[in-house]
BAFI-3210 file (N, C-alpha, C; in Angstrom, 3 decimals, decimal comma, padded with zeros to 6 digits):
// residues 315
n [1|2|3|4|5|6|7|8|9|10|11|12|13|14|15|16|17|18|19|20|21|22|23|24|25|26|27|28|29|30|31|32|33|34|35|36|37|38|39|40|41|42|43|44|45|46|47|48|49|50|51|52|53|54|55|56|57|58|59|60|61|62|63|64|65|66|67|68|69|70|71|72|73|74|75|76|77|78|79|80|81|82|83|84|85|86|87|88|89|90|91|92|93|94|95|96|97|98|99|100|101|102|103|104|105|106|107|108|109|110|111|112|113|114|115|116|117|118|119|120|121|122|123|124|125|126|127|128|129|130|131|132|133|134|135|136|137|138|139|140|141|142|143|144|145|146|147|148|149|150|151|152|153|154|155|156|157|158|159|160|161|162|163|164|165|166|167|168|169|170|171|172|173|174|175|176|177|178|179|180|181|182|183|184|185|186|187|188|189|190|191|192|193|194|195|196|197|198|199|200|201|202|203|204|205|206|207|208|209|210|211|212|213|214|215|216|217|218|219|220|221|222|223|224|225|226|227|228|229|230|231|232|233|234|235|236|237|238|239|240|241|242|243|244|245|246|247|248|249|250|251|252|253|254|255|256|257|258|259|260|261|262|263|264|265|266|267|268|269|270|271|272|273|274|275|276|277|278|279|280|281|282|283|284|285|286|287|288|289|290|291|292|293|294|295|296|297|298|299|300|301|302|303|304|305|306|307|308|309|310|311|312|313|314|315]
n.u [091,626|091,896|089,381|088,951|090,645|089,367|086,962|087,531|090,055|090,703|090,659|092,090|094,808|096,103|098,357|099,343|100,147|099,749|098,757|100,859|100,265|097,382|095,986|093,335|092,107|091,014|093,517|097,086|098,721|098,262|098,801|097,071|096,752|095,835|095,214|094,512|095,914|098,409|101,690|101,780|103,226|106,001|106,839|108,118|107,918|108,234|108,098|108,668|108,338|106,460|102,641|102,783|104,492|104,895|106,482|106,690|108,028|107,576|107,474|107,348|107,515|109,226|111,561|111,869|111,361|108,781|108,709|106,894|106,320|104,137|102,693|101,650|101,619|102,423|100,127|100,572|102,913|105,407|105,847|105,378|107,619|109,659|108,868|109,655|112,481|113,264|112,152|113,715|116,477|116,270|115,690|118,025|120,097|119,995|119,272|116,614|116,247|115,339|112,344|110,010|107,849|106,205|103,744|100,554|098,905|100,210|099,743|100,486|101,203|103,223|102,849|101,534|099,084|097,764|096,286|093,331|091,816|094,469|097,675|100,886|102,593|104,092|107,443|109,639|108,775|108,163|110,522|111,821|110,341|110,913|113,662|113,612|112,385|114,098|116,554|115,525|114,910|112,164|109,011|106,307|103,455|100,840|100,932|103,141|101,623|099,598|100,081|098,649|096,506|093,790|092,825|091,515|092,285|091,276|088,651|087,084|084,403|081,570|083,002|084,971|087,772|090,291|092,447|095,245|096,676|096,900|098,955|100,769|104,002|106,195|109,119|112,322|112,664|110,528|108,262|108,031|106,795|104,550|100,791|097,530|096,678|095,039|092,188|089,698|086,211|084,805|082,716|083,060|082,356|084,203|086,190|088,218|089,408|089,913|093,208|094,954|097,043|098,373|100,755|103,294|105,400|108,531|109,294|106,985|104,670|101,792|098,564|095,437|091,907|090,763|088,319|085,195|082,938|080,025|078,757|078,528|076,539|074,474|072,796|071,077|069,502|066,534|065,159|066,692|066,542|063,718|063,692|065,565|064,093|061,703|062,571|063,754|061,841|060,321|062,165|062,552|060,322|060,322|062,608|061,237|059,593|061,210|062,396|060,460|059,191|060,143|060,543|063,035|065,960|069,163|069,552|067,412|066,992|067,261|069,900|070,814|069,059|069,669|072,095|071,218|069,747|072,042|073,061|071,499|070,988|073,504|073,595|071,216|072,403|074,604|073,286|071,924|073,664|074,915|072,992|072,714|075,182|076,861|074,900|075,318|078,114|078,125|076,732|078,266|080,738|079,508|079,024|081,499|082,985|081,384|082,238|085,017|084,769|083,927|085,903|088,064|087,527|088,312|087,355|086,659|087,942|086,960|084,162|081,788|079,283|079,863|081,630|080,175|078,612|080,439|081,141|078,696|078,528|080,823|080,264]
n.v [084,400|081,694|080,694|081,598|079,694|077,216|077,362|078,002|076,749|074,372|075,219|077,830|079,562|081,446|084,050|086,087|089,336|091,077|094,158|095,085|096,680|096,551|093,896|092,925|094,694|096,564|096,476|095,735|093,117|090,820|087,979|086,027|082,782|080,716|077,257|075,447|076,624|077,346|076,349|075,457|074,216|074,354|077,012|080,127|082,397|085,784|088,118|091,239|093,983|094,106|094,151|095,874|095,026|091,907|089,180|086,501|083,680|081,355|078,292|078,115|077,446|074,796|074,667|077,249|080,276|082,552|085,457|087,351|090,712|092,162|095,389|097,754|100,895|103,499|106,251|109,112|111,651|111,905|109,461|107,666|108,115|107,147|104,571|103,469|103,872|102,359|099,831|099,436|099,342|096,924|095,085|095,310|093,807|091,279|089,065|088,286|087,921|089,223|090,686|089,687|090,800|093,612|094,790|096,584|098,861|101,940|104,503|106,979|108,536|108,400|109,929|113,218|112,936|110,720|111,282|112,955|116,022|117,015|116,503|116,580|114,148|114,433|115,513|114,098|111,454|110,293|110,201|108,495|106,162|105,729|105,349|102,826|101,314|101,659|100,525|097,858|097,379|097,827|098,377|100,330|098,510|098,877|101,656|101,930|100,256|101,592|104,646|107,169|107,088|107,891|106,692|105,070|103,652|104,329|105,517|107,844|107,815|109,888|112,111|114,464|113,452|111,537|108,710|106,556|104,663|102,211|099,789|097,628|096,463|095,171|093,383|093,998|091,952|090,289|091,718|092,107|089,531|089,939|090,704|092,039|094,031|095,683|097,733|097,235|096,893|095,310|092,800|092,670|094,585|097,498|100,301|100,415|099,727|096,784|095,871|094,211|091,897|089,714|087,352|085,446|082,526|081,902|080,003|078,394|075,759|075,635|076,090|074,521|075,226|073,766|071,296|071,888|073,763|074,228|077,928|079,143|081,212|080,857|079,251|080,816|081,828|082,495|081,744|079,508|077,580|077,147|075,904|073,540|072,397|071,518|069,525|067,994|066,887|065,343|063,703|062,302|060,895|059,194|057,732|056,386|054,821|053,073|051,257|049,685|046,384|044,242|046,391|047,550|047,933|047,779|050,327|051,485|052,723|053,706|054,571|055,336|057,434|059,306|060,054|061,079|063,249|064,952|065,491|067,058|069,221|070,301|071,330|072,994|074,707|075,941|076,970|078,937|080,739|081,462|083,218|085,005|086,026|087,625|089,742|090,732|091,282|093,377|095,222|095,768|096,850|098,934|100,708|100,929|102,419|104,579|105,907|106,091|107,850|110,091|110,599|111,452|114,030|117,185|119,172|117,436|117,436|119,873|119,722|118,822|117,766|115,787|114,419|113,104|111,606|109,871|108,197|107,022|105,210|103,778|102,385]
n.w [109,376|109,429|109,262|106,550|105,181|106,173|104,749|102,147|101,527|100,108|097,497|097,472|098,692|101,390|101,871|104,385|105,845|108,679|110,164|112,445|114,794|114,869|114,361|113,518|111,947|108,886|107,328|106,371|104,242|101,705|099,731|097,546|096,353|093,713|093,995|092,000|089,672|090,174|091,540|094,939|096,930|097,316|098,630|099,237|101,851|102,779|105,251|104,831|105,675|108,268|107,912|105,717|103,733|101,848|100,718|098,206|096,944|094,483|092,612|089,116|085,817|084,117|085,752|086,439|088,545|090,135|091,574|093,769|095,024|097,327|098,178|100,657|101,015|103,119|103,768|104,408|103,357|104,461|105,605|103,714|101,983|103,581|103,887|101,498|101,142|103,186|102,375|100,401|101,352|103,018|100,852|099,492|100,943|099,526|100,879|100,409|097,800|094,557|093,341|090,848|090,134|091,398|093,208|094,486|096,732|096,364|097,237|096,102|093,190|089,906|087,776|086,916|085,120|086,240|088,335|089,258|090,485|088,050|089,287|090,529|092,520|095,789|095,919|097,204|098,418|095,775|094,725|096,277|095,599|092,916|093,084|094,264|092,271|090,071|091,073|090,942|088,375|087,135|085,512|085,110|084,149|082,966|082,516|080,500|078,618|077,914|077,093|076,906|078,011|080,305|083,364|086,377|089,357|092,052|092,283|094,039|095,913|095,881|095,585|093,732|093,257|091,689|091,610|090,236|092,098|092,638|091,531|089,004|088,695|086,580|086,060|083,944|082,482|082,622|081,641|078,742|078,262|079,268|079,056|078,397|080,437|082,555|084,318|086,125|087,504|090,069|091,315|094,225|097,214|097,426|097,647|095,795|092,461|090,404|089,400|086,882|085,276|082,649|082,827|081,278|081,258|080,055|076,991|077,834|077,382|074,922|076,176|076,269|075,986|077,885|080,152|079,341|081,438|083,175|083,772|087,113|087,340|085,936|087,437|088,568|086,556|085,662|083,153|081,967|084,373|084,035|081,738|082,035|084,258|082,794|081,240|082,782|084,145|082,133|081,479|083,825|084,022|081,620|082,543|084,667|083,527|081,862|083,777|084,304|084,501|081,809|080,082|080,002|078,526|076,515|075,411|076,566|079,535|083,085|083,277|080,778|080,391|082,238|081,266|078,967|079,951|081,092|078,993|077,374|079,398|079,125|076,646|076,610|078,345|077,149|074,627|075,929|077,178|074,617|074,089|076,168|077,156|075,153|075,029|077,760|077,720|075,680|076,828|078,777|077,881|076,566|078,657|079,655|077,615|077,640|080,121|079,561|077,723|078,942|080,806|079,253|078,308|078,267|079,973|082,009|084,586|086,059|085,593|087,494|087,101|085,168|086,273|088,212|086,684|085,796|087,902|088,509|086,352|086,894|089,109]
ca.u [092,289|091,546|088,041|088,902|091,079|088,369|085,855|088,165|091,317|090,872|091,148|092,734|095,941|096,174|099,459|098,914|100,905|098,630|099,284|101,061|099,434|095,869|095,871|092,020|091,708|091,159|094,896|097,946|098,940|098,053|098,777|096,047|097,151|094,859|095,930|094,443|096,776|100,017|102,267|101,858|103,793|107,296|106,801|109,268|107,203|108,935|107,462|109,738|107,711|105,037|101,686|103,251|105,344|105,129|106,921|106,352|108,562|107,160|107,868|106,709|107,630|110,424|112,437|111,840|110,441|108,342|108,605|105,839|106,266|103,076|102,981|100,809|102,491|101,376|099,247|101,155|104,095|106,867|105,970|105,628|109,040|110,698|108,816|110,355|113,989|113,206|112,142|114,846|117,377|116,116|116,099|119,568|121,039|120,172|118,693|115,327|116,160|114,678|110,882|109,913|106,527|105,870|102,160|099,843|098,574|101,333|099,311|101,060|101,172|103,993|102,548|100,172|098,056|097,374|095,593|092,400|092,352|095,889|098,472|102,061|102,691|105,313|108,962|110,419|108,281|108,278|111,843|112,040|109,849|111,590|114,975|113,634|111,901|115,262|117,317|114,888|114,715|110,983|108,213|104,658|103,151|099,877|101,301|103,958|100,783|098,533|100,851|098,075|095,005|093,579|092,052|091,845|092,192|090,751|087,685|086,657|083,065|080,937|083,958|085,963|088,982|090,447|093,958|095,746|097,362|097,081|099,573|101,621|105,144|107,141|110,688|112,389|112,714|108,955|107,352|107,812|106,045|103,051|099,726|096,158|097,028|093,621|091,874|088,340|085,504|084,446|081,474|083,468|082,095|085,377|086,390|089,315|089,254|091,059|094,314|095,157|097,929|098,658|102,173|103,680|106,831|109,440|109,182|105,810|103,647|100,458|097,603|094,193|090,677|090,108|087,021|083,953|081,964|078,597|078,899|077,588|075,664|073,241|072,013|070,189|069,026|065,114|064,651|067,498|066,039|062,612|063,846|066,084|062,991|060,686|063,279|064,016|060,384|059,707|063,080|062,465|059,012|060,959|063,425|060,531|058,977|062,242|062,593|059,517|059,432|059,868|060,394|064,183|067,026|070,434|069,101|066,314|067,131|067,382|071,243|070,800|068,022|070,411|073,212|070,208|069,733|073,171|073,645|070,393|071,379|074,653|073,110|070,408|073,275|075,218|072,643|071,239|074,899|075,338|072,172|072,809|076,511|076,975|074,090|075,852|079,272|077,841|076,196|079,382|081,536|079,056|079,203|083,070|083,306|080,747|083,002|086,038|084,649|083,678|087,229|088,952|086,905|089,247|086,688|086,386|088,645|086,267|082,927|081,206|078,239|080,360|082,346|079,165|077,875|081,227|081,121|077,436|078,826|082,135|079,587]
ca.v [083,781|080,497|080,777|081,682|078,583|076,321|077,625|077,840|076,007|073,589|075,949|079,033|079,464|083,023|084,259|087,567|089,839|091,717|095,359|094,637|097,736|096,517|092,821|092,737|095,913|096,140|096,967|094,744|092,887|089,461|087,316|084,897|081,996|079,573|076,048|074,876|077,362|077,659|075,342|075,949|073,139|074,805|078,378|080,733|083,528|086,522|089,284|092,295|094,876|093,553|094,767|096,828|094,307|090,538|088,603|085,010|083,142|080,144|077,506|078,481|076,534|074,247|074,930|078,830|080,707|083,609|086,046|088,658|091,574|093,053|096,317|098,686|102,044|104,479|107,506|110,431|111,731|111,697|107,879|106,696|108,146|106,462|103,361|102,957|103,696|101,024|098,711|099,268|098,834|095,578|094,220|095,510|092,657|090,163|087,579|087,831|087,772|090,373|090,269|089,861|091,568|094,507|095,128|096,904|100,224|102,650|105,704|107,915|108,228|108,888|111,226|113,864|112,333|109,591|111,843|113,930|117,061|116,701|116,913|115,508|113,889|115,155|114,800|113,256|110,102|109,954|110,170|107,216|105,137|105,874|104,731|101,248|100,771|101,513|099,255|096,625|097,419|097,531|099,071|100,317|097,790|099,539|102,978|101,645|099,669|102,675|105,705|108,412|106,852|108,416|105,715|105,403|102,592|104,736|106,692|108,306|107,726|111,053|113,308|114,789|113,120|110,180|108,396|105,332|104,528|100,761|099,648|096,565|096,705|094,127|093,299|094,174|090,523|089,801|093,035|091,628|088,484|090,260|091,031|092,217|095,285|096,313|098,256|096,881|096,975|093,897|092,651|093,088|095,931|098,058|101,657|100,370|099,036|095,535|096,175|092,970|091,715|088,486|087,184|084,262|082,072|081,760|078,709|077,624|075,112|076,034|075,496|074,345|075,659|072,629|071,084|073,063|073,532|075,498|079,023|079,248|082,151|080,054|078,707|082,025|082,334|081,858|081,237|078,051|076,726|076,641|074,922|072,523|071,798|070,897|068,399|067,047|066,256|064,467|062,487|061,511|059,918|058,154|056,911|055,333|053,997|052,248|050,753|048,795|045,020|044,255|047,664|047,885|047,297|048,312|051,522|052,079|052,341|054,970|055,186|056,119|058,750|060,409|060,504|062,002|064,635|065,541|066,123|068,241|070,466|071,116|072,029|074,088|076,013|076,497|077,797|080,218|081,566|082,292|084,362|086,102|086,544|088,715|090,867|091,392|092,002|094,408|096,280|096,283|097,515|100,628|101,627|101,263|103,266|105,809|106,355|106,647|109,279|111,229|110,964|111,983|115,293|118,368|119,651|116,609|117,779|120,816|119,327|118,163|116,625|114,490|113,295|112,199|110,532|108,725|107,735|106,193|104,323|103,242|101,567]
ca.w [108,134|109,545|108,547|105,104|104,668|106,201|103,719|100,586|101,291|099,098|096,014|097,725|099,813|101,294|102,658|104,686|106,994|109,392|110,586|113,990|115,749|114,787|113,435|113,068|111,172|107,533|106,827|105,967|102,941|101,676|098,437|097,359|095,357|093,410|094,081|090,514|088,640|090,628|092,415|096,438|097,638|097,900|098,621|100,266|102,267|103,546|105,550|104,677|106,548|108,844|107,413|104,566|102,265|101,694|099,351|098,095|095,685|094,057|091,007|087,966|084,806|083,602|086,609|086,578|089,556|089,920|092,896|094,047|096,166|097,575|099,014|101,000|101,443|104,127|103,191|104,832|102,481|105,009|105,884|102,377|101,552|104,663|103,288|099,979|101,329|104,116|101,705|099,323|102,274|103,066|099,652|098,930|101,495|098,844|101,416|100,206|096,548|093,752|093,075|089,481|090,225|092,544|093,062|095,627|096,849|096,602|097,739|095,344|091,520|089,144|086,645|087,047|084,370|086,981|089,365|088,891|089,500|087,711|090,337|090,853|093,907|096,384|095,217|098,114|098,202|094,472|094,486|096,899|094,845|091,548|093,449|094,278|090,974|089,091|091,483|090,762|086,906|087,109|084,751|085,428|082,980|082,582|081,714|079,070|077,661|077,567|077,342|076,854|078,601|081,501|083,989|087,844|090,292|093,129|092,020|095,396|095,910|095,980|095,583|092,481|093,142|091,408|091,000|089,953|093,192|092,623|090,203|088,790|088,248|086,193|085,645|082,390|081,701|082,514|080,810|077,325|078,259|079,738|078,250|078,958|081,620|082,596|085,423|085,881|088,493|090,532|092,228|095,553|097,613|097,634|096,863|094,753|091,430|090,511|088,530|086,565|084,208|082,421|082,752|080,743|081,380|078,923|076,607|078,349|076,355|074,934|077,302|075,677|076,837|078,940|079,855|079,461|082,706|083,290|084,673|088,303|087,313|085,332|088,373|089,087|085,720|085,479|081,929|082,130|085,293|083,710|080,531|082,787|085,033|081,952|080,477|083,842|084,535|081,317|081,410|084,853|083,479|080,731|083,337|085,633|082,612|081,427|084,811|084,627|083,786|080,206|079,369|080,203|077,388|076,518|074,986|077,227|081,019|083,676|083,274|079,703|080,389|082,968|080,147|077,974|080,624|081,239|077,624|077,180|080,102|078,724|075,213|077,031|078,922|076,012|074,018|076,892|077,133|073,285|073,880|077,278|077,384|074,198|075,410|078,855|077,057|075,079|077,882|079,861|076,966|076,406|079,780|079,848|076,832|078,064|081,006|079,211|077,085|080,065|081,485|078,225|078,009|078,665|081,028|083,089|085,890|086,418|085,299|088,434|086,789|084,448|087,297|089,119|085,891|085,670|089,190|088,558|085,510|087,485|089,935]
c.u [092,010|090,179|087,973|089,504|090,252|087,183|086,335|089,567|091,502|091,402|092,247|093,882|096,121|097,367|099,571|100,021|100,074|099,460|099,474|100,447|097,921|095,547|094,641|091,387|091,684|092,586|095,553|097,757|098,808|098,080|098,095|096,511|096,152|095,497|095,804|095,190|098,004|100,431|102,180|102,603|105,232|107,247|107,784|108,478|108,147|107,982|108,594|109,485|106,422|103,946|101,668|103,668|105,524|105,626|106,866|107,355|108,012|107,514|106,883|106,621|108,979|111,598|112,705|111,098|109,899|108,074|107,854|106,026|104,945|103,250|101,530|101,350|101,567|101,077|100,035|102,638|105,429|106,861|105,966|106,988|109,853|110,473|109,533|111,828|114,091|113,276|113,239|116,055|117,431|116,289|117,371|120,371|121,121|119,526|117,271|115,212|115,174|113,351|111,115|108,547|106,431|104,568|101,629|099,428|099,691|101,182|100,227|101,132|102,631|104,243|101,346|098,981|097,091|096,441|094,352|091,960|093,848|096,864|099,773|102,047|103,958|106,654|109,693|109,992|108,389|109,519|112,263|111,606|110,836|113,093|114,849|113,232|113,073|116,230|116,884|114,595|113,192|110,235|106,853|104,155|102,055|099,911|101,947|103,050|099,990|099,185|099,838|096,631|094,835|092,350|092,545|091,500|091,243|089,789|086,973|085,177|082,456|081,868|084,570|086,957|089,229|091,948|094,344|096,980|097,900|097,618|100,445|102,567|105,716|108,348|110,851|112,340|111,261|108,092|107,178|106,939|104,618|101,778|098,485|096,402|095,709|093,306|090,258|087,596|085,112|083,278|081,667|083,059|083,416|085,332|087,511|088,711|090,282|091,887|094,912|096,173|097,891|100,022|102,426|105,166|107,371|109,286|107,781|104,940|102,369|099,400|096,324|093,002|090,314|088,765|086,175|083,163|080,966|078,900|077,786|076,301|074,355|072,281|070,908|069,442|067,673|064,821|065,680|066,945|064,806|062,829|064,365|065,021|062,002|061,409|063,522|062,915|060,232|061,153|063,026|061,167|059,707|061,730|062,641|059,956|059,820|062,582|061,787|059,766|059,256|060,156|062,107|065,212|068,359|070,237|068,203|066,310|067,526|068,971|071,345|069,978|068,971|071,537|072,324|070,114|070,720|073,463|072,898|070,584|072,576|074,617|072,270|071,309|073,994|074,382|072,033|072,677|074,981|074,104|072,559|074,406|077,139|076,163|074,905|077,148|079,067|077,495|077,219|080,215|080,950|078,970|080,693|083,509|082,747|081,583|084,254|085,981|084,624|084,990|088,046|088,500|088,037|088,539|086,413|086,761|087,802|084,827|082,615|080,239|078,886|081,148|081,344|078,649|078,972|081,266|079,893|077,813|079,917|081,217|078,669]
c.v [082,276|080,100|080,690|080,271|077,261|076,230|077,487|077,258|075,140|074,063|076,884|078,705|081,054|083,080|086,001|087,935|091,103|092,827|094,921|095,390|097,367|095,248|092,440|093,811|095,314|096,819|095,630|094,122|091,438|089,111|085,929|084,086|080,869|078,169|075,104|075,447|077,395|076,552|076,006|075,270|073,618|076,250|079,176|082,123|084,380|087,887|090,476|093,369|094,468|094,501|095,597|095,820|092,887|090,125|086,880|084,640|081,736|079,386|077,732|077,472|076,024|074,780|076,544|079,004|081,998|084,242|087,345|089,247|092,339|093,936|097,133|099,900|102,994|105,647|108,772|110,270|111,216|110,010|107,244|106,829|107,416|104,869|102,673|102,995|102,580|099,731|098,370|098,787|097,318|094,484|094,191|094,163|091,400|088,736|087,143|087,407|089,052|089,837|090,495|090,680|092,378|095,054|095,706|098,286|101,066|104,289|107,005|107,525|108,736|109,804|111,915|113,481|111,298|110,175|112,995|114,574|116,551|117,317|116,004|115,291|114,384|114,374|114,089|111,731|109,655|109,677|108,628|106,046|104,905|105,030|103,356|100,891|100,859|100,639|097,926|096,383|096,907|098,658|099,146|099,811|098,547|100,828|102,765|101,032|100,732|104,178|107,127|108,093|107,287|107,194|105,803|104,103|102,701|105,910|107,167|108,601|109,212|112,255|113,349|114,300|111,698|110,014|106,922|105,244|103,085|100,278|098,067|096,792|095,265|094,094|093,427|092,901|090,289|090,860|092,460|090,485|088,793|090,669|091,471|093,150|095,687|096,744|097,992|096,794|095,591|094,065|092,650|094,313|096,570|099,407|101,584|099,453|097,614|095,994|094,584|092,768|090,017|088,268|085,783|083,718|081,893|080,234|077,844|076,941|075,868|075,339|075,662|075,173|074,920|072,368|072,032|072,577|074,819|076,539|078,728|080,290|081,752|079,724|079,665|082,564|081,640|081,031|079,550|077,299|076,235|075,480|073,573|071,561|070,936|069,534|067,309|066,139|065,229|063,308|061,659|060,495|058,837|057,188|055,823|054,401|052,748|051,218|049,488|047,302|044,645|045,270|048,062|047,097|048,051|049,746|052,451|051,869|053,672|055,440|056,135|057,348|059,721|060,954|061,662|063,371|065,472|066,234|067,340|069,407|071,091|071,851|073,155|075,374|076,695|077,358|079,053|081,111|082,083|083,446|085,523|086,618|087,611|090,011|091,622|091,942|093,226|095,663|096,960|097,061|099,210|101,258|101,942|102,485|104,649|106,555|106,830|107,699|110,199|111,789|111,475|113,565|116,360|119,092|118,990|117,027|118,893|120,582|118,351|117,280|115,631|113,607|112,324|111,258|109,501|108,067|106,695|105,011|103,202|102,078|100,055]
c.w [108,198|109,074|107,027|104,661|104,932|105,256|102,322|100,433|100,660|097,640|096,281|098,996|100,008|102,260|103,029|105,743|107,444|109,932|112,217|115,020|115,832|113,996|112,742|112,148|109,728|107,068|106,695|104,557|102,823|100,049|098,552|096,149|094,938|093,175|092,269|089,448|089,061|091,474|093,689|097,044|098,131|097,594|099,739|100,519|103,174|103,898|105,942|105,735|107,254|108,374|106,432|103,525|102,763|100,607|099,151|096,727|095,468|092,728|090,097|086,855|084,437|084,593|087,079|088,008|089,260|091,587|092,905|095,232|096,303|098,540|099,366|101,672|102,080|103,134|103,390|104,018|103,298|105,389|104,929|101,812|102,465|104,341|102,431|100,486|102,267|103,218|100,665|100,169|102,476|102,027|099,265|099,679|100,870|099,563|100,982|098,875|096,043|093,205|091,427|089,125|091,436|092,360|094,323|095,431|097,300|097,179|097,219|093,828|091,084|088,521|087,141|086,301|085,086|088,211|088,777|090,464|089,371|088,653|090,525|092,240|094,662|095,955|096,149|098,069|096,751|094,070|095,051|096,453|093,727|091,844|093,576|093,050|089,812|089,452|090,969|089,381|086,814|086,311|085,384|084,205|082,407|081,802|080,471|078,169|077,106|078,285|077,402|077,669|079,951|082,354|085,379|088,384|091,823|093,054|093,348|095,336|096,138|096,021|094,166|092,292|092,594|091,097|090,787|090,843|093,298|091,573|090,387|088,280|087,468|085,788|084,151|081,813|081,643|081,711|079,345|077,247|079,049|078,836|078,935|080,328|081,724|084,156|085,374|087,211|088,829|091,306|093,828|096,087|098,380|097,143|095,808|093,716|091,480|089,305|088,088|085,228|083,943|082,096|082,220|080,997|080,123|078,461|077,352|077,164|075,972|075,853|076,676|076,733|078,018|078,985|080,115|080,728|082,818|084,208|085,893|087,988|086,770|086,256|089,012|088,107|085,239|084,325|081,653|083,052|084,966|082,442|080,968|083,474|084,081|081,459|081,342|084,207|083,547|081,203|082,747|084,608|082,661|081,565|084,209|084,748|081,891|082,521|084,907|083,916|082,728|079,513|079,319|078,940|077,323|076,086|075,508|078,531|081,668|083,610|081,968|079,524|081,271|081,937|079,333|078,662|080,831|080,194|077,131|077,925|079,632|077,305|075,593|077,595|077,816|075,281|074,592|076,956|075,923|073,347|075,000|077,385|076,511|074,421|076,381|078,426|076,441|075,738|078,632|078,994|076,536|077,334|080,126|078,750|077,045|079,251|080,506|078,542|077,841|080,478|080,555|077,938|078,662|079,975|082,144|084,277|086,685|086,521|086,479|087,920|086,131|085,239|087,958|088,247|085,829|086,688|089,139|087,529|086,034|088,318|089,112]
res [m|a|t|v|h|e|l|y|g|r|r|l|r|v|l|n|s|a|d|p|s|n|p|t|a|a|r|g|v|a|i|v|l|n|r|e|l|v|d|t|l|e|l|r|v|t|e|i|i|k|g|r|a|i|m|v|k|m|n|w|h|a|g|s|t|l|t|i|l|n|v|y|a|p|n|l|p|s|e|n|e|a|f|w|y|l|l|n|e|k|l|a|t|g|r|q|g|r|p|d|v|l|a|g|d|f|n|l|v|e|e|a|i|d|r|l|p|t|k|r|s|p|d|a|p|l|t|a|l|k|s|l|t|n|v|l|s|m|n|d|g|w|r|l|t|n|p|t|t|k|d|y|s|f|p|q|r|g|g|p|t|r|s|r|i|d|r|i|y|a|s|n|d|l|f|p|r|s|l|v|w|d|i|t|t|t|g|v|p|t|d|h|c|l|v|t|a|q|l|t|a|a|q|s|p|h|i|g|r|g|r|w|s|m|p|v|q|l|l|s|d|q|t|f|l|r|q|v|t|i|r|g|e|a|i|l|r|e|a|k|s|s|s|e|q|g|a|r|s|a|s|n|n|p|q|m|a|l|k|q|f|k|d|e|v|r|n|i|a|r|k|r|l|r|t|k|v|p|k|l|k|k|e|i|k|e|l|t|n|a|r|a|t|l|q|r|r|r|s|f|a|t|d|t|q|a|q|a|e|a|s|v|l|q|e]
***
């Protein structure tokens, strides 16, 4: 964790709770905050269950706060059931407060539609989870937004099983102010998909698009780099020429040449993005729609070829 903060601490703050039995293992829970987007100065962090549940309360907007509870539930049904009852018991004391958002790996699904092959979770742990969400007055935002859609956050590689075990719950107060509930793939090598939602504060002001900046992926685009190199070499010659004795003026000098170069790079970048981004978005949309079409088939649960094709599209 020290290494992460050393490398990315200027932008990110990571709040974690490691597995007490094996702190260096790929287990535990963490909440990552972007310092550029949220207030990280006055945080209240609580380890409710070490390695399994961590809660953070932060300032949000106009005196309001946002409390997020991140969980990693056990896989075994008996341990999963005990986890939800223990969490409910600890939150019932009121010392930690009530979360506005409950998110994480639940290691069970609420509805049979969220698992492939279609199968209900064991009753005991499911009852324990629903008891907690009822007490906290929380909703599975993705399912309410997509009542009949089949999608999965854990598409097991090389196997026929899939499940939506990673979820985000929002409180009754917060859910009406939420939007864009989604399940997407990421560039990070992981066997889980990324579950996301956009949450808005009540009476928050309109925030504009902000200052334009060049996407870093253009730095690996050979067409863009070639165009910038050609213009850079030409403007460098102009800058050297303008610095010669008698050639310099208010409009012809190295400083103006540098400004011209930066303006041209920005224009080249925007023109390249107008060509590249729509094509990329179109390809992503086509692949996503193709995967969704496969998963909607009635025979998908038993069609191994379709499942394999969906896995390839997922990757």
